N, C-alpha and C positions, 0 to 999 in steps of 0.2 A: 777374748781373742778375736782378731780381725778375720777377714775372709779373702779368698782368692777370687778374682773376677776373670772371666774368659772373653771379655768383649774384644780384646786385642787379637785373640785367636780367630774369632768369628770374622773380624774385619780383614785379617790377613788371608783367610781362606777365600773370601770373596774377591780380594785383590788379585790373588794368584789363580783364581778360577778353579779351585779344588772343591768339589761338591761332597756332601756327606755320602752320596751314593758311591763316588769314586773311593772315598776313604774306606767304606765297607767292602767294596768289591776288591780292592787291592790289599785288604786286611791290614791296614795301617793301625787302626784301633777297632775295638769291638763296638757293636751297637749300644751295649750297656754303658760303655765309656762315653760315647757320643751323648747318650741321654743324661749322664751325670754332668757333662759339660753344659748342656742346655739348662739343667736345673741348678747349676752353680754348686754342685757337690764335688767331693774329692775325687781325684784321679791319681793313678800311680805315676811314679817317676819314669817307669818303663813307657807308659803312654805318652808322657811329655817328651821323652827322648824320641819316640817314633814319629810324633808330630813335627818335632824340630828337624829330624832327618828328612821327612817328606817335604817340608816347607823351606829347608835350607836356612834355618834361623836358630836363635838362642832362646832359652826359656823366658828371659825377660821380654822378648818380642811378642810372646803369646799370653803371658800371665801378668796379673797386677795384684799386688797385696794392698788391701785397704784396711787400715786399723779401725777398731770400734771407736765411737765418739769419746768413750771414757779413757782411751789410751793416751 
């Protein structure tokens, strides 16, 4: 199974000037979800929706699926 990369999200956050401090302060997503993003782990669709609402974007703007080499 492939994996989801969050590099597009990180770039968009920087581009829009939204810091992880602001994300936590405004309770957009939790600190544990931010940590999961940093570590490339799973996050919920609710978290994806909250980020999309805060950034005014679609899921494809912040996530990228990368298949394994054997796929």
